[in-house]
C-alpha positions as CSV (number, residue, x, y, z in Angstrom):
1,X,103.2,87.3,192.2
2,X,100.6,84.8,191.3
3,X,98.7,87.1,189.7
4,X,101.1,88.7,187.1
5,X,101.8,85.1,186.0
6,X,98.7,84.0,185.1
7,X,98.2,87.2,183.4
8,X,101.4,86.8,181.7
9,X,100.5,83.0,180.9
10,X,97.3,84.5,179.5
11,X,98.5,87.1,176.8
12,X,100.6,84.6,175.9
13,X,98.7,82.0,174.9
14,X,96.0,84.7,173.1
15,X,99.6,85.8,171.3
16,X,100.1,82.3,170.3
17,X,96.8,82.0,168.9
18,X,96.7,85.0,167.3
19,X,100.3,84.9,165.3
20,X,100.6,81.1,165.8
21,X,97.1,80.0,163.7
22,X,98.0,81.3,160.4
23,X,101.8,79.8,160.7
24,X,100.1,76.1,161.4
25,X,96.6,76.6,159.8
26,X,97.5,78.7,156.9
27,X,96.0,82.2,156.1
28,X,92.4,82.5,155.1
29,X,91.9,83.9,151.8
30,X,89.3,84.8,149.1
31,X,89.0,81.6,147.3
32,X,87.1,81.1,143.7
33,X,85.2,77.9,144.1
34,X,84.6,76.4,140.3
35,X,81.0,75.8,139.0
36,X,79.5,75.2,135.5
37,X,78.4,78.2,133.9
38,X,77.8,79.6,130.4
39,X,80.8,81.3,128.7
40,X,80.7,83.5,125.6
41,X,83.2,84.8,123.4
42,X,82.5,88.0,121.9
43,X,84.0,90.6,119.3
44,X,83.2,94.3,119.8
45,X,83.3,97.1,116.7
46,X,81.6,100.7,116.1
47,X,80.3,101.4,112.6
48,X,77.4,103.6,112.1
49,X,73.8,103.1,110.4
50,X,73.3,102.9,107.2
51,X,69.9,102.5,104.6
52,X,70.5,99.6,102.4
53,X,70.5,101.4,99.8
54,X,70.3,105.3,99.3
55,X,68.2,107.2,96.2
56,X,69.6,110.3,95.1
57,X,67.2,112.2,93.7
58,X,67.9,114.9,90.8
59,X,66.6,116.8,87.7
60,X,66.2,115.2,84.1
61,X,65.9,119.3,83.1
62,X,67.4,122.4,83.2
63,X,65.2,124.5,85.0
64,X,64.5,127.1,87.6
65,X,63.2,125.9,90.9
66,X,60.0,127.4,92.3
67,X,58.8,125.8,95.3
68,X,60.8,123.3,97.7
69,X,57.8,122.5,99.9
70,X,60.2,119.6,102.0
71,X,62.7,120.0,104.9
72,X,65.7,118.0,105.3
73,X,65.2,115.0,107.8
74,X,61.5,115.1,106.7
75,X,59.5,111.7,106.3
76,X,57.8,111.7,103.3
77,X,55.3,109.0,101.2
78,X,55.9,108.1,97.8
79,X,54.7,110.6,95.0
80,X,55.0,113.4,97.4
81,X,56.2,116.6,95.5
82,X,59.6,117.6,96.9
83,X,60.6,120.0,94.5
84,X,58.4,122.0,91.5
85,X,60.1,123.5,88.6
86,X,59.2,127.3,86.4
87,X,57.3,124.8,83.7
88,X,55.6,127.9,82.0
89,X,57.9,126.7,78.7
90,X,57.4,123.1,79.4
91,X,53.8,124.4,79.3
92,X,53.4,125.6,75.8
93,X,55.8,123.0,74.3
94,X,53.1,120.3,75.7
95,X,49.8,122.1,74.3
96,X,51.9,122.8,71.1
97,X,52.3,118.9,70.5
98,X,48.8,118.6,71.3
99,X,47.7,120.5,68.5
100,X,49.9,118.6,66.2
101,X,48.2,116.3,67.8
102,X,44.9,117.7,66.3
103,X,46.1,118.4,63.4
104,X,47.5,114.9,62.3
105,X,44.3,113.3,63.6
106,X,42.3,115.9,61.3
107,X,44.4,114.7,58.4
108,X,43.4,111.0,58.7
109,X,39.7,111.7,59.1
110,X,40.4,113.9,55.8
111,X,41.9,110.9,53.8
112,X,38.9,108.8,55.2
113,X,35.8,111.3,55.0
114,X,36.7,113.4,51.8
115,X,40.0,111.8,49.5
116,X,38.6,108.3,49.9
117,X,35.1,109.4,48.5
118,X,36.8,111.1,46.4
119,X,39.0,108.9,45.0
120,X,36.2,106.6,44.6
121,X,34.5,108.4,42.6
122,X,37.1,109.7,40.3
123,X,37.6,106.1,39.5
124,X,33.8,105.6,38.8
125,X,33.8,108.4,36.4
126,X,36.9,107.2,34.9
127,X,35.6,103.2,34.3
128,X,32.5,105.1,32.6
129,X,34.8,107.0,30.5
130,X,36.7,103.3,29.3
131,X,33.7,102.3,28.9
132,X,32.4,104.8,26.3
133,X,35.9,104.6,24.8
134,X,35.3,101.3,24.3
135,X,32.0,101.8,22.7
136,X,33.5,104.1,20.2
137,X,36.0,102.5,19.4
138,X,34.3,99.6,18.3
139,X,32.0,101.7,16.2
140,X,34.9,103.6,14.6
141,X,36.3,99.9,13.6
142,X,32.8,98.7,12.0
143,X,32.9,101.5,10.5
144,X,35.8,101.3,9.1
145,X,35.9,98.2,7.8
146,X,32.8,99.2,6.0
147,X,34.7,101.9,4.3
148,X,32.6,104.9,6.2
149,X,35.6,106.6,7.9
150,X,39.5,106.4,7.2
151,X,42.0,105.7,9.1
152,X,42.6,109.1,11.0
153,X,39.1,108.3,12.6
154,X,40.2,105.4,13.9
155,X,43.3,106.2,15.1
156,X,41.5,109.1,16.9
157,X,39.1,106.5,18.6
158,X,42.3,104.4,19.6
159,X,44.2,107.4,21.1
160,X,41.2,107.8,23.5
161,X,40.8,104.1,24.4
162,X,44.0,104.2,25.9
163,X,43.7,107.5,27.2
164,X,40.8,106.3,28.7
165,X,42.4,103.5,30.5
166,X,45.5,105.0,31.8
167,X,42.9,107.5,33.5
168,X,41.2,104.0,34.9
169,X,44.8,102.8,36.4
170,X,45.6,106.4,38.1
171,X,42.0,106.4,39.2
172,X,43.1,103.2,40.4
173,X,45.5,103.4,41.8
174,X,44.4,106.9,44.0
175,X,41.7,104.9,45.1
176,X,44.4,102.3,46.9
177,X,46.6,105.1,48.2
178,X,43.6,106.0,50.7
179,X,42.6,102.4,51.4
180,X,44.1,100.9,55.0
181,X,47.5,99.8,53.8
182,X,47.7,102.2,51.2
183,X,50.7,105.5,50.7
184,X,48.7,108.5,51.8
185,X,46.8,106.3,54.6
186,X,50.2,105.3,55.6
187,X,51.8,108.4,55.7
188,X,48.7,109.9,57.8
189,X,49.1,107.3,60.4
190,X,52.5,107.9,60.9
191,X,52.6,111.1,61.1
192,X,50.0,110.9,63.8
193,X,52.1,108.8,65.4
194,X,55.0,111.1,65.3
195,X,52.5,113.5,66.7
196,X,51.5,111.5,69.6
197,X,55.1,110.4,70.5
198,X,56.1,114.0,70.6
199,X,52.7,115.1,73.0
200,X,54.2,111.8,75.2
201,X,57.8,113.4,74.9
202,X,56.5,117.4,76.0
203,X,54.3,115.7,78.5
204,X,56.8,113.5,79.9
205,X,59.4,116.6,79.4
206,X,56.4,118.8,81.5
207,X,56.5,116.0,84.5
208,X,60.2,116.7,85.4
209,X,59.3,119.7,86.5
210,X,58.1,118.2,89.8
211,X,60.5,115.6,91.4
212,X,58.2,113.4,93.8
213,X,59.5,111.1,96.1
214,X,60.0,107.5,94.4
215,X,58.7,105.6,97.8
216,X,58.7,106.4,101.2
217,X,61.5,107.6,103.1
218,X,63.3,109.8,105.3
219,X,64.8,112.8,103.6
220,X,68.7,112.6,104.9
221,X,69.8,115.5,102.5
222,X,68.5,118.7,100.7
223,X,70.4,120.9,98.2
224,X,68.4,122.9,96.5
225,X,66.7,126.0,97.2
226,X,64.1,128.1,95.6
227,X,65.2,130.2,92.9
228,X,68.5,127.7,91.8
229,X,68.7,127.1,88.3
230,X,69.1,123.0,88.2
231,X,70.8,121.1,85.5
232,X,70.3,117.6,85.1
233,X,72.7,115.1,86.9
234,X,73.1,117.4,89.6
235,X,71.9,115.5,93.3
236,X,69.6,117.6,94.8
237,X,68.2,115.6,97.9
238,X,69.1,112.1,99.0
239,X,66.4,109.7,100.2
240,X,66.6,107.1,102.6
241,X,63.8,104.5,101.7
242,X,62.0,103.4,104.6
243,X,62.6,99.6,105.5
244,X,65.2,97.4,106.2
245,X,68.1,99.5,108.3
246,X,71.6,97.6,108.5
247,X,74.6,98.6,110.4
248,X,77.7,99.2,108.5
249,X,80.8,97.8,111.2
250,X,84.2,98.0,110.5
251,X,86.0,94.6,112.2
252,X,89.7,94.4,112.9
253,X,90.8,91.6,110.2
254,X,92.1,89.4,112.8
255,X,88.6,88.6,113.6
256,X,87.8,88.0,110.5
257,X,87.9,84.0,111.2
258,X,85.3,84.1,113.7
259,X,82.3,86.2,111.6
260,X,79.9,84.4,109.7
261,X,76.6,85.0,108.7
262,X,73.7,84.6,111.0
263,X,75.6,85.5,113.9
264,X,73.5,87.4,116.2
265,X,75.1,91.0,118.0
266,X,73.9,93.5,120.3
267,X,74.0,96.8,119.4
268,X,73.8,100.2,121.1
269,X,73.9,103.9,119.3
270,X,76.8,106.2,121.2
271,X,73.4,108.8,122.0
272,X,71.7,106.3,123.4
273,X,74.3,103.7,125.0
274,X,72.4,102.7,127.7
275,X,69.6,101.1,125.6
276,X,70.5,97.7,123.3
277,X,68.7,96.2,120.4
278,X,69.4,93.4,118.7
279,X,71.3,92.8,115.3
280,X,72.1,90.1,112.7
281,X,75.6,89.3,110.3
282,X,73.9,89.7,107.2
283,X,77.2,90.0,105.2
284,X,80.5,89.8,105.4
285,X,83.0,91.8,102.5
286,X,85.3,89.1,101.0
287,X,88.2,91.7,100.7
288,X,89.9,93.5,103.8
289,X,90.8,97.7,103.8
290,X,94.5,97.5,103.2
291,X,94.8,101.2,105.0
292,X,93.1,100.4,108.4
293,X,93.2,96.7,108.1
294,X,89.8,96.0,108.9
295,X,86.7,94.5,107.3
296,X,83.6,95.6,106.5
297,X,80.5,93.9,107.6
298,X,76.7,94.6,107.1
299,X,74.5,93.3,109.9
300,X,70.6,93.8,109.5
301,X,68.5,95.2,112.2
302,X,65.0,93.1,112.9
303,X,63.2,95.5,114.7
304,X,65.3,99.2,114.8
305,X,63.9,101.3,117.2
306,X,62.7,104.3,116.8
307,X,65.5,106.5,117.9
308,X,67.8,105.2,115.3
309,X,68.6,107.5,112.6
310,X,70.8,107.7,109.6
311,X,74.6,107.5,110.2
312,X,74.4,107.1,113.2
313,X,77.3,105.9,115.6
314,X,77.1,102.6,116.7
315,X,78.8,100.0,118.8
316,X,78.6,96.2,118.5
317,X,79.2,93.2,120.2
318,X,79.0,89.8,118.5
319,X,78.9,86.8,119.9
320,X,80.8,84.5,117.5
321,X,81.5,81.5,120.3
322,X,79.1,79.9,123.1
323,X,80.1,77.0,125.4
324,X,77.2,75.6,127.8
325,X,78.1,74.9,131.2
326,X,81.6,74.9,131.4
327,X,84.4,75.2,133.9
328,X,85.7,78.7,133.7
329,X,89.0,80.2,135.1
330,X,89.2,84.4,135.3
331,X,92.0,85.2,133.5
332,X,93.2,87.0,136.4
333,X,94.3,83.7,138.1
334,X,95.6,82.4,135.3
335,X,99.9,82.4,135.1
336,X,101.9,81.9,131.5
337,X,98.2,82.4,129.5
338,X,100.5,82.6,126.6
339,X,102.6,79.4,126.7
340,X,101.9,75.7,126.1
341,X,101.6,74.7,130.1
342,X,99.0,78.0,131.8
343,X,98.6,76.7,135.4
344,X,96.9,78.0,138.1
345,X,97.1,77.9,142.3
346,X,94.6,75.2,143.2
347,X,94.1,74.9,146.7
348,X,94.9,71.2,148.1
349,X,95.7,70.0,151.6
350,X,95.7,73.3,153.2
351,X,98.5,75.0,150.2
352,X,98.2,76.7,147.2
353,X,99.9,74.1,144.5
354,X,100.7,74.6,141.1
355,X,98.1,72.8,138.6
356,X,98.8,73.2,135.1
357,X,95.2,73.3,132.6
358,X,94.5,72.8,129.3
359,X,92.6,75.7,128.0
360,X,89.8,76.4,125.8
361,X,87.2,79.1,124.4
362,X,88.3,82.1,125.8
363,X,85.7,85.1,126.6
364,X,85.7,88.2,128.2
365,X,87.6,88.0,131.4
366,X,87.5,84.4,131.6
367,X,88.7,80.8,129.8
368,X,87.7,77.6,129.1
369,X,89.1,75.0,131.1
370,X,89.5,71.4,129.5
371,X,91.9,69.7,131.7
372,X,93.2,70.0,134.7
373,X,90.5,71.3,137.2
374,X,86.8,70.0,138.2
375,X,83.8,71.3,139.5
376,X,84.5,72.3,143.3
377,X,88.1,73.0,142.7
378,X,89.3,76.3,145.0
379,X,91.8,78.3,143.3
380,X,94.3,80.6,145.1
381,X,94.6,84.4,144.2
382,X,97.4,85.0,141.2
383,X,99.8,87.0,143.9
384,X,100.1,83.4,146.6
385,X,103.1,82.3,147.0
386,X,103.0,78.9,145.5
387,X,102.9,76.2,148.5
388,X,101.4,78.6,150.9
389,X,99.4,77.5,154.2
390,X,95.6,79.0,152.7
391,X,92.4,78.5,154.4
392,X,89.5,79.5,152.8
393,X,87.9,82.3,153.8
394,X,84.2,82.8,154.4
395,X,82.3,84.0,151.1
396,X,81.1,87.6,151.5
397,X,77.3,88.1,152.0
């Protein structure tokens, strides 16, 4: 009988230790011990890759496409041929304009080498005729005064003198017209300038028959094929210039007050979600999209990864605030977070006690505590009954 009593007593003592200890000392629970750490608040949005500007390439003349030596997606260099038009008519017009220039140049040379010397010779002849007429006039006047000739002879000498003087005046004007600044010279020079301008225009139109890349970049669109008849103003290709890359992101307008130029971000393309790259807020649109309730933000990418392509969809995580080495509480341990008196359950004297806290910056899954807690405090799980006896369980290895 005594062995049975002893065994019964041992069993009762074991049961008391197993079931009575939690009642007396409290249940073991996993607690969160507060230690200072960095807290970051970020805003997440989606957008796409876009060059700061795009170049739409089109023809300035009507023509038939003869050759398209590049493909969509190809990287091209400045000056590289993109489209060639049939230029037979334009070449003929250019040759005709060149001939007109040669004719105008010949007219200028003719003026300098032929007309000007001829005009000078005509002036000398007219001067000699005038000199002769003047001498004849003086002789006739002397003879008239002596009574050897009549009035008719004197009148004839006067007429010859007047005619010679008029001829000399005309010869002088003709010579002046051929000199630099004269009317004939001015007409010839103007005709030459007009011919050269026409040639420049014809050769410019000829150059329009070959469309080239204005700068280095990548062709992101091609809408022309061999044999197409193109018109001025129609976009044939779209070039994304090489160089700076930017992200155009739409943020919910409720985050507008948190965003500022210069803020850093981490971005990832949906096609390469495991690879992140740095970005920086460069521009915030002052207006809000009424239909979507969003604000457009442009972000600079200092070192774009090689896989980044135009119009790729990207996700962006912008760091809008940071607190270094502050106490933070996990959001899942916070009660009445939206009220004026949020609180947590703090382990104090072996019991779960309500502790009102004042909150600061809210981050991802955690919030800064400004007042009410300090380093080393232990917080009970949110589902713990207020006032319950608790014991901190050993941390998981």
